[in-house]
C-alpha positions, -999 to +999 in steps of 0.1 A: -549+485+540-568+452+534-547+421+526-550+406+491-556+369+485-553+352+451-575+321+446-564+298+419-589+270+410-605+257+378-638+251+396-661+282+393-682+271+422-652+268+446-640+302+435-675+317+441-679+303+476-644+309+488-643+344+474-676+353+491-664+339+524-630+358+523-646+390+511-669+390+541-637+388+563-625+420+547-599+406+523-594+418+488-599+387+466-586+382+431-591+350+411-575+329+384-589+297+368-555+283+357-519+282+368-507+302+338-533+329+345-522+330+381-485+335+372-495+363+348-516+380+375-489+380+400-468+405+382-495+432+386-514+422+417-487+411+443-511+392+466-503+386+503-513+350+501-521+324+474-548+298+478-540+272+452-558+241+438-537+211+426-557+195+398-558+221+370-552+217+332-519+225+316-501+233+348-510+217+382-506+233+416-473+217+424-458+231+392-472+266+400-457+263+435-423+254+423-423+284+399-434+307+426-406+295+450-379+298+423-388+335+417-373+358+444-403+381+440-427+354+452-404+331+471-416+346+504-454+347+495-475+323+517-490+294+496-519+274+509-527+244+488-565+236+489-572+204+471-594+174+469-563+152+466-562+137+501-534+111+499-503+114+521-481+113+490-500+143+476-495+163+508-458+154+508-455+165+472-471+198+481-448+205+509-417+195+489-428+219+461-427+247+487-463+251+500-466+265+535-499+247+542-519+218+526-556+215+533-581+191+518-616+197+505-642+198+520-633+219+550-652+240+575-651+277+565-640+287+599-610+264+598-600+277+564-602+313+575-582+305+607-554+289+586-553+318+563-551+343+592-523+322+608-502+322+575-507+359+570-497+366+606-466+344+603-456+362+571-457+395+589-431+383+614-406+377+586-385+407+577-389+414+540-357+413+520-344+445+506-353+453+470-326+455+444-322+493+446-318+492+483-293+464+482-271+483+457-271+513+480-256+490+506-219+482+506-217+448+489-182+438+477-174+406+459-139+391+459-133+369+428-105+351+411-099+338+375-092+304+390-091+286+423-062+286+447-052+322+444-061+333+479-095+349+474-108+335+507-078+346+527-080+381+511-117+384+519-112+374+556-081+396+562-097+426+544-128+422+565-107+423+597-089+454+586-121+472+577-134+464+612-103+470+632-090+502+615-122+518+601-147+506+627-171+492+601-198+467+609-186+440+586-201+407+576-181+383+554-197+353+537-184+322+519-206+313+490-194+278+480-209+250+501-186+221+506-155+242+498-153+265+529-118+273+542-123+298+570-133+272+596-101+253+589-080+285+589-095+296+623-094+262+639-132+258+641-155+228+638-169+221+603-197+247+601-232+240+588-245+276+589-247+282+551-259+246+546-288+250+570-300+281+552-297+266+517-318+236+528-347+258+539-376+268+518-369+302+503-400+316+519-388+305+554-355+324+552-355+356+573-331+380+587-336+365+622-325+330+612-296+344+592-285+364+622-286+332+642-262+315+617-236+343+618-206+336+639-192+364+660-154+363+659-128+377+684-117+403+658-152+418+655-162+404+620-193+383+617-189+353+594-213+332+574-193+300+568-196+272+543-189+236+552-158+218+540-175+185+532-174+177+495-208+160+498-223+194+504-212+208+470-246+200+454-262+227+476-246+253+453-276+246+431-300+261+457-299+294+439-332+307+451-322+302+487-288+318+481-304+349+466-327+353+496-297+348+519-277+375+501-305+400+501-310+397+538-273+397+545-270+430+527-292+446+552-276+433+584-242+450+583-227+483+569-204+463+546-209+428+532-179+410+517-186+380+495-160+353+490-170+344+454-136+328+445-134+311+411-162+321+387-181+288+390-213+297+409-245+288+389-261+321+399-230+342+394-249+369+375-273+374+404-244+375+429-225+401+408-257+422+403-258+427+441-222+439+442-213+476+439-176+466+437-155+436+427-120+429+438-102+405+415-073+385+429-044+377+405-010+361+407+022+368+387+018+339+364+013+342+326-016+317+325-034+333+354-031+367+338-046+354+305-075+340+325-078+373+343-081+392+310-110+370+300-127+375+333-121+413+332-139+415+299-169+396+312-170+419+343-167+450+321-198+438+302-216+437+335-208+473+343-177+469+365-150+494+357-177+518+346-206+524+369-193+499+394-158+497+407-133+470+396-101+466+416-071+443+411-050+429+439-018+410+432-011+382+457+025+370+454+029+340+476+061+326+461+096+341+462+110+336+427+128+356+400+109+339+372+076+357+374+058+387+360+064+420+376+035+443+387+043+465+357+041+435+333+008+426+348-007+461+345+004+463+309-012+429+301-044+436+319-047+472+308-056+481+344-039+494+375-029+470+403-041+487+435-021+466+460+006+439+460+005+414+489+041+403+492+052+367+498+054+357+534+056+318+536+069+317+572+042+341+584+015+321+566+029+288+581+029+301+617-006+317+612-019+283+600-003+265+630-019+289+654-052+292+635-049+330+633-055+353+603-024+368+587-031+404+598-035+393+634-001+376+635+020+407+628-001+438+632+028+460+621+043+437+595+045+443+558+017+420+548-007+437+573+004+471+561-007+462+526-040+449+538-045+481+558-038+502+526-063+481+507-089+485+535-083+523+535-089+526+498-121+505+500-134+525+530-127+557+512-146+546+481-176+534+502-179+569+517-182+585+482 
């Protein structure tokens, strides 16, 4: 099938000449005379490439480009800016907005066609992200907490290991909070930049291949996408378009994708949760935490969890004390069943940290590992349904 090109320019003569030239090359050509008209057309036409002028009324080409890159449906579409603005600053502005190529008028027709062919060929080498329906059929599980410091990251990592070790699943686990990663420290690794590098890319340049290259293969069989632990990287959490592209590709790379969501502070939390078919909420036996958990539970119920999507609760008890809520108290307060209780094991946690080894690897037959194995078994069983 012939590839479709959208020309966006307010000059009728430019549209006429470029359309004639591209039609002779066998392309299907559609046109728009303004940025707004182009954005309206995109919903119905889905072009393979956009040829875009800069100087247009109401909305210039840079604004159009930024809108296209912020929309996951067009974030991967090649954009070639074709403008009479020839200054270096103009070109820099175009590339910073997200354009793949910037050409200045006038140009020889053969060069324009060659650049268009090169962009279309490059786009074909990228693996397209899964659509939403395909993603939801994959096994995407989010681990969330009503506040920080409850052990969501540790639970995600140890659950991933058990799913791999005892159920032979191809598991990928991902940290989603740049600047607040913990797995590298837990495993004695150098400060990772994997997630950072992806979030700094243009959304259209993100592909399954470069995500595969950023995944770290671990000795326990789980592949990890790790966030850095430098506070200066926290601002990358606002790269929501890039994060959405990364998650879509990740969902197609393994049979199970575990997401370390942690505290509910991600700016794109709704999009992240929309990809999940299941959420595991980590709680602790403290009255204040349970009150926060009740609020978060209601928000998750509104998003379909506990109904069409599964909502699980895991109690992580890291302190040996008599003055705390019992599992029965917590279930009564939440109005939900607690599926597993991870018992306190401060000595085990200390020695695991000293050796940079996950908890379930320290004592494969210990009580903590047995609880993680039970949790993994229930998750694996649900995923087969």
